[in-house]
ZAFI-188683 format. One record per residue (C-alpha): residue in three letters; x, y, z. Coordinates in steps of 0.1 Angstrom, whole numbers, plus 5000, padded with zeros to 4 digits. Example, Ala and Ser with C-alpha at 12.3 -4.5 7.8 and 13.67 -1.06 7.14 Angstrom:
BEGIN
ALA512349555078 SER513749895071 
END
This chain:
BEGIN
UNK500050005000 UNK501450344991 UNK502050585019 UNK499250825027 UNK501551115019 UNK501951004983 UNK498450924973 UNK494850924983 UNK492850624973 UNK489050644973 UNK486550364966 UNK482950424958 UNK480050314936 UNK480050514904 UNK477450544875 UNK479650514845 UNK479050624809 UNK481750484785 UNK481950654751 UNK483850534720 UNK484350644684 UNK483850344662 UNK486550304635 UNK488750564652 UNK492050384644 UNK491250384607 UNK490850764606 UNK493651004594 UNK495451174623 UNK493851514616 UNK490451344613 UNK491051174647 UNK491851514663 UNK488751674647 UNK486451394657 UNK487651394693 UNK487351774695 UNK483751754683 UNK482851474706 UNK484351664736 UNK482251974727 UNK479051764725 UNK479751594758 UNK480651914776 UNK477552084762 UNK475151834778 UNK473151954809 UNK474051644829 UNK477751704823 UNK477552074833 UNK475552004864 UNK477651714877 UNK480851904870 UNK479652214888 UNK478652014918 UNK482051834919 UNK480451504913 UNK481951404880 UNK485151204873 UNK486651184838 UNK488850914823 UNK490051004788 UNK491050734763 UNK492450754728 UNK489150714711 UNK486650824737 UNK486450814774 UNK484450744806 UNK482350974827 UNK481750874863 UNK478651044877 UNK478151064915 UNK474851244912 UNK472550944907 UNK471750654884 UNK469750854859 UNK472551104852 UNK474650894827 UNK471450774810 UNK470151124804 UNK473651234794 UNK473850954768 UNK470451054754 UNK471651414751 UNK474751304733 UNK472751084709 UNK470451374700 UNK473351604693 UNK475051344671 UNK472251374647 UNK473951684634 UNK477251504630 UNK476751194608 UNK480551164604 UNK480751084641 UNK480050714646 UNK479750674684 UNK478650394707 UNK478050414744 UNK477850174774 UNK476450234809 UNK477050044842 UNK477050114879 UNK479749954900 UNK482850004922 UNK485250274911 UNK488750354925 UNK489850714924 UNK493550764930 UNK494851124933 UNK498551184935 UNK500551484949 UNK500151674916 UNK496351634920 UNK496251414889 UNK493351174891 UNK493250824878 UNK490150604880 UNK489750234876 UNK487649944889 UNK484949704880 UNK482449984872 UNK484750114845 UNK485649774832 UNK482149654828 UNK480849984813 UNK483549944786 UNK482649584780 UNK478949664778 UNK479749934752 UNK481949684733 UNK478849474727 UNK477249744705 UNK477749914672 UNK477750274661 UNK474550444673 UNK473850204702 UNK473350304738 UNK473649974758 UNK473049924795 UNK474249654818 UNK471349434830 UNK472149564865 UNK471549924855 UNK468349834835 UNK466949654865 UNK467449954887 UNK466050194860 UNK462849984858 UNK461950114893 UNK461250444875 UNK458050384854 UNK459050644827 UNK462050434816 UNK460350094809 UNK459150174774 UNK462650264763 UNK464349944774 UNK464749634753 UNK466549324767 UNK469049184742 UNK470248894763 UNK473848804771 UNK476848924751 UNK480248754750 UNK482649044758 UNK486449064762 UNK488148764777 UNK485148544771 UNK483048714797 UNK479248694793 UNK477249004803 UNK473549074804 UNK472849374781 UNK469849594775 UNK469349834746 UNK468250194754 UNK466150374728 UNK465550744724 UNK461750694719 UNK459250434728 UNK459250274693 UNK462950234693 UNK465450144666 UNK464849764660 UNK468449724648 UNK470149454670 UNK473949484676 UNK475949254653 UNK477349054682 UNK473848964692 UNK472748874657 UNK475748644655 UNK475048504689 UNK471348434680 UNK472448244649 UNK474848024669 UNK472447974698 UNK468947994683 UNK467647744708 UNK468647944739 UNK465848124758 UNK467548454762 UNK464448634776 UNK464548414807 UNK468248384812 UNK469048754807 UNK468148824843 UNK470948594856 UNK474548614863 UNK476848424840 UNK478348104853 UNK481748104836 UNK482947774822 UNK486447894829 UNK486748194852 UNK489148464841 UNK490648744860 UNK488049004852 UNK485049174867 UNK481349104858 UNK477949204871 UNK476448934891 UNK472648874893 UNK471648514888 UNK473648204877 UNK472048034847 UNK472647674837 UNK475747644816 UNK475347604779 UNK476547274766 UNK478447454739 UNK480547634765 UNK481347324786 UNK485047224785 UNK485646864773 UNK488146804801 UNK485546874828 UNK484146624853 UNK481846594883 UNK482046304907 UNK478546194917 UNK477846044951 UNK479045694954 UNK476445434963 UNK476845254996 UNK476244884988 UNK477344765023 UNK474744585044 UNK475644815072 UNK474145155065 UNK476645305089 UNK479345245063 UNK477845525042 UNK480645755054 UNK483145515038 UNK481545545004 UNK481345925008 UNK484945935019 UNK486245734989 UNK484245964966 UNK485746264982 UNK489346144981 UNK489046064944 UNK487646414938 UNK490346564959 UNK493046404938 UNK491346504905 UNK491146864918 UNK494946874919 UNK495046844880 UNK495147194865 UNK494247064830 UNK490846954843 UNK487747144855 UNK486446954885 UNK483147044903 UNK483247044941 UNK481346794961 UNK478947034976 UNK477347084942 UNK477046714935 UNK476046554968 UNK472346614963 UNK472246414931 UNK471446044929 UNK474345794927 UNK473245694892 UNK470845954878 UNK468845884847 UNK469046234833 UNK472746254828 UNK472546514801 UNK470546744824 UNK472946684853 UNK475946764831 UNK474247094820 UNK473347194855 UNK476947134867 UNK478647264836 UNK480646954828 UNK481046714799 UNK481746404820 UNK480346234851 UNK481945974873 UNK479645724890 UNK480645464915 UNK479645224943 UNK481445094974 UNK480844774993 UNK482644725026 UNK482344395044 UNK484644345073 UNK488244385060 UNK487144355023 UNK486344645001 UNK484844634965 UNK484744944944 UNK483145004910 UNK483645324890 UNK482645424855 UNK483345744836 UNK480345854814 UNK480046124787 UNK477046324799 UNK475746434766 UNK475546084751 UNK475545844780 UNK478645684764 UNK480845494788 UNK484445614784 UNK486045394810 UNK485045154838 UNK486944954864 UNK486344734895 UNK488744714925 UNK488844454952 UNK491144544981 UNK491644455017 UNK491044755039 UNK494744805047 UNK495544825010 UNK492745075001 UNK494945385000 UNK496145334965 UNK492745304948 UNK491945674948 UNK495145744931 UNK494645474905 UNK491145594897 UNK492245964894 UNK495145864871 UNK492945654849 UNK490345934845 UNK493146184836 UNK494345944810 UNK490845884796 UNK490246254793 UNK493746314779 UNK494546554807 UNK498146674809 UNK499846594842 UNK502746794855 UNK505446604875 UNK504246764908 UNK500646654900 UNK501646294893 UNK503446294927 UNK500446444944 UNK498146184929 UNK500245894941 UNK500846024976 UNK499445795003 UNK497745995031 UNK498545745058 UNK499345375065 UNK497045355095 UNK493645215085 UNK491845315117 UNK493245675114 UNK492045675078 UNK488545565087 UNK488345845113 UNK489546095087 UNK486845975062 UNK484146015089 UNK485346365095 UNK485346445058 UNK481746305055 UNK480446515084 UNK482246835073 UNK480746815038 UNK477246725049 UNK476546895082 UNK477047265079 UNK476347365115 UNK478347405147 UNK477547065162 UNK478546895130 UNK481747085127 UNK482646995163 UNK482046625155 UNK484146645124 UNK486946815144 UNK486846525169 UNK487246275141 UNK490246455127 UNK491746475162 UNK491346105165 UNK493046055132 UNK496146255141 UNK496346085175 UNK496445745158 UNK498845875131 UNK500746185141 UNK502246205106 UNK498846225089 UNK499346575073 UNK495946595055 UNK494146525088 UNK496146785106 UNK495247035079 UNK491546975080 UNK491746985118 UNK493247335116 UNK490747455091 UNK487647345110 UNK488947455144 UNK489747795128 UNK486147825117 UNK484847735152 UNK487347975169 UNK486448265145 UNK482748225155 UNK483448185192 UNK482447815195 UNK484047605223 UNK487247805226 UNK488647565251 UNK489247305224 UNK489347545194 UNK492047775208 UNK494447985188 UNK497347755201 UNK495547445190 UNK494947585155 UNK498547685152 UNK499747345163 UNK497547165137 UNK498547405108 UNK502247385116 UNK502147005119 UNK500546975084 UNK503047215069 UNK506047055085 UNK504946705074 UNK504146795038 UNK505047155027 UNK503847084992 UNK500346975003 UNK497747224991 UNK495647155022 UNK498547245044 UNK498747595027 UNK495047635032 UNK495547565069 UNK498347825070 UNK495948075054 UNK493248005079 UNK495648055108 UNK496948385094 UNK493548515085 UNK491348405114 UNK493848415143 UNK496648645134 UNK494548875111 UNK497548895088 UNK495548945057 UNK498448985032 UNK500048675047 UNK496848485044 UNK496348585008 UNK499848475000 UNK499148135016 UNK495948084997 UNK497748174964 UNK500147894972 UNK497247664979 UNK495647754946 UNK498747654927 UNK498447304942 UNK494647284942 UNK493547464910 UNK490047314912 UNK489347374949 UNK486447614953 UNK487147664990 UNK490547824981 UNK488848084958 UNK486248154984 UNK488848205011 UNK490748434988 UNK487648644983 UNK487048665021 UNK490548805026 UNK490449034996 UNK487349205011 UNK489249275043 UNK492049425023 UNK489649635003 UNK490449454970 UNK486749434961 UNK487349374924 UNK489649074930 UNK487148944956 UNK484448944929 UNK486648754905 UNK487348484931 UNK483748454943 UNK482848384907 UNK485648134904 UNK484247954935 UNK480747954920 UNK482047814887 UNK483547514905 UNK480747474929 UNK477647614912 UNK475047454935 UNK476747554968 UNK474247754987 UNK476847885012 UNK478948044985 UNK475848204969 UNK474648335003 UNK478148465011 UNK478448644978 UNK475048804983 UNK475348905019 UNK479148945025 UNK480049094991 UNK477249244971 UNK475349385001 UNK478449575015 UNK478749734981 UNK474949824982 UNK474349614951 UNK471049494966 UNK469249414934 UNK472149184923 UNK472349034957 UNK468648944957 UNK469048794923 UNK471848574935 UNK469648454964 UNK466848384939 UNK469348164921 UNK469947984954 UNK466247934958 UNK466147764924 UNK468547504939 UNK466847484973 UNK463347634971 UNK462647595009 UNK466047685024 UNK465447895055 UNK468848065055 UNK468248195020 UNK464848355030 UNK466448505061 UNK469348645041 UNK466948795017 UNK465148955046 UNK468449095060 UNK469149255026 UNK465749415026 UNK466349545061 UNK469649695052 UNK467849875023 UNK465149995047 UNK462449785030 UNK460749625061 UNK457549515043 UNK459549305018 UNK461749175047 UNK458649065065 UNK457348875035 UNK460548675032 UNK460448595069 UNK456848485066 UNK458048205043 UNK459948045072 UNK458247835099 UNK457648025131 UNK459747785153 UNK462747785131 UNK465947755151 UNK468247855121 UNK470748115134 UNK470248355105 UNK466548335109 UNK466748425146 UNK468948725139 UNK466748845110 UNK463548805130 UNK464848975161 UNK466049275140 UNK462749285122 UNK460749315154 UNK463149585166 UNK463049785134 UNK459249765134 UNK459349885170 UNK457549585182 UNK459849575212 UNK457749345234 UNK457449095206 UNK461149105201 UNK461749055238 UNK459448755240 UNK461048605208 UNK464648645220 UNK464148495255 UNK464648125245 UNK467848215225 UNK469348425252 UNK468448225283 UNK471248175307 UNK470647795307 UNK471347775270 UNK474847605265 UNK477147895256 UNK479647675237 UNK477047555212 UNK475847895200 UNK479048085196 UNK479248465195 UNK475848515180 UNK474148455214 UNK476148735228 UNK475148975201 UNK471448875206 UNK471848955243 UNK472949315235 UNK470049355211 UNK467649215237 UNK468949475262 UNK468249755238 UNK464749625229 UNK464049615267 UNK465249965271 UNK463250095242 UNK460149915256 UNK460650105289 UNK461749795308 UNK464949955322 UNK465549715351 UNK465449415327 UNK467649595302 UNK470249665328 UNK470349305339 UNK470649195303 UNK473549435295 UNK475349305326 UNK474948955313 UNK476249055279 UNK479349215294 UNK480048905315 UNK479548685284 UNK481848895262 UNK484448985288 UNK484248735318 UNK487048905337 UNK488849245336 UNK491849065322 UNK489948885294 UNK490948975259 UNK488049025235 UNK488948825204 UNK488848985169 UNK486348745153 UNK483648725128 UNK481048895150 UNK483149195161 UNK482549135198 UNK484649435208 UNK481949655192 UNK479149465210 UNK481049515243 UNK481049895237 UNK477249885230 UNK476749685262 UNK478749945283 UNK476650215266 UNK473450035276 UNK474650035312 UNK475150415310 UNK478950385314 UNK479850665289 UNK483650665292 UNK483950285292 UNK481650265261 UNK483550545242 UNK486950405251 UNK485950055240 UNK484350175208 UNK487550365199 UNK489550055207 UNK487349855183 UNK488050105155 UNK491750055161 UNK491249675163 UNK489749685128 UNK491949965114 UNK493349755086 UNK490049575079 UNK488149735050 UNK485149505056 UNK484849535094 UNK486149885102 UNK482950075090 UNK480849885115 UNK483249985143 UNK482950345132 UNK479150315131 UNK479050185167 UNK481250475179 UNK478850715162 UNK475750545178 UNK477350575212 UNK478350935206 UNK474751015197 UNK473450825227 UNK475551045250 UNK474751375233 UNK477751435211 UNK475451495181 UNK478051675160 UNK480651395162 UNK478051135154 UNK476651325124 UNK480151405111 UNK481051045103 UNK477750945087 UNK478451085052 UNK481650885050 UNK479950565062 UNK477250615036 UNK479850615009 UNK482450345018 UNK481849975011 UNK480449795041 UNK479250115056 UNK475750205067 UNK472850265043 UNK470150535042 UNK467650255047 UNK469150135079 UNK469350495092 UNK465650525086 UNK464550215104 UNK467050145132 UNK465950285166 UNK469650325175 UNK469650645155 UNK466650795173 UNK468851055192 UNK469651225159 UNK466151225143 UNK465251585152 UNK468551725139 UNK468051885104 UNK471451765093 UNK470451405100 UNK467051455083 UNK468951565052 UNK471151265053 UNK468251025057 UNK466651185027 UNK469851135006 UNK470251014980 UNK466551064971 UNK465450914938 UNK464151164913 UNK460451174908 UNK459251014876 UNK458151274850 UNK454451294845 
END
């Protein structure tokens, strides 16, 4: 990072209009100069340009044959500007211009000479949208068009074109903008060509979705919904390993079949020349589905591996067959009979045979990784397979604790079992980060496991993941964690978890564009993984206030799991953040009243508080905050709910109950004066400050809130919440000026507050009568539709 004295870097959401002169490079030099001068005069003569520049809300990025205008005045500004330019160009037939519009993250870097440079996904996508058109076209990204449709006056002027293949093979949803309601029926050449090649595709339905990339490249795209991959885009060297059927008479041996499947998949994922779909996306399919073509299309692969495992005493029988999804043709099949103590080599044999059948190139390091035996201890291996099965199928705290116990058993039986040490470090790191059973999942225990894995096998990709987890979740060394994940990715090129972890860290570093790329990479390798989709919506798109896109990603998740409670609750949380409580209530109404899902509990308790139904919130929270509830099984979320319960009791006028609750919260977060509040996923240091404030301890609360800001100083994702908490506490104790001073910044930065939350959260009630706050709450107000 450059020193503060040499540059000032700003990140915001910009509304970008990219303009380009078609055929510019073929013009004579004097013609180029004349054309550019004319275009500049036209642009500068538009009302939108003049207004935005006068208000200091316009950034300009010149290019050789056009340029980009970044408006900070509102979504409609670049659209209206484009229409003004288009009208003026009627008098200049020699100027063949095309335009593209997108809203997205923009980085502004200003050096000591006050020279500005701008870049970011917002610029990149606007240019790629423009590239999809011909001279005379004004094209919008689907993201922008979706937002414009909230203004009734724009609907007659929008025509969805579908998806366009832009630079680097990216596919982007594009909408044509017309100057009148009839519109020019001319379709851009790229779309005409695309329609001829893909006449059978139903563009009207798929245009609302995000593009699932067959091979993710390092670029930025707008995400809305993931469509099923087109068979024409599926790489031939791509494979999904379907759940292996357990043919054992003992149903308890299902873990063994799952473990064998997972180990084969793990070895395949080490081959860079293959595209390998993660297990999370395949585990809900049948072992031998009848609709192989459809399964292949849903997963975006050309080949499927089916298998069965039969374990009887010390004997194991394994059948596997490789099938071409589009034709049901059997490419390869084999049976293996092994004694249990000789089972270790089967996974390597299968992976090697598949690589040969698909003509995948193997580097020397990959051949070595395939052949590597994880352990010679059969009992340790069985414990490890039990852990893998639980980790992949039970995504809740109790399941993860059980998986950790199995990994711990594996390394006790074989202290040289590097993969088991690595998985133990990863899962304990997750539990530690969420405050679950810190006695077993301590920082020291995680370091021990990660270090053992790395010392035993420094070339093991899983060992590098463990190092990344330790650096990220315990040391908060984000650059070091990212470096470790990059090393892991070299060794595990098809591991979706690596890409997802990279995205997590990149958010913390403020590398939002890179995080988007790696989220998309994770989705490409694990397209039916609800956790990744939910994370992208809630932990990436929502902090950037891209709520429409986030909701569309969650709609995609509901296509996969139509009744998943966590998806409905996450949709509600997004609506709450945007101040849309009625819509949030509708989503929560789709979840059963007695749901114990953690995200549902959080969303419902917030909803009751935001609706100012404080007594209802109190009654609802009692079972989840009862002192008798085992603390180690609920993690840090229970402590956050305690603080929220205390405030609901205070707002309801039940001050005695509120004080008792705040005291319980302080005790839970900081059991003794010497206790160190960990820096974790739930930002407990901020919650402690809020609890002190609830007790009326002004100096303690302010001091703790300021410490929290320091704790998260280098965390672009978490720091804005710490600053928000400090502002809430300042407002509570009457320092209105200080509280209001920080809000404009928090409304602009990623992961900051939203106008919607300011409107509905009772925590901001001390500021509501201040005219400055009233102005902030009204900003940015959408323009009224023209009559």
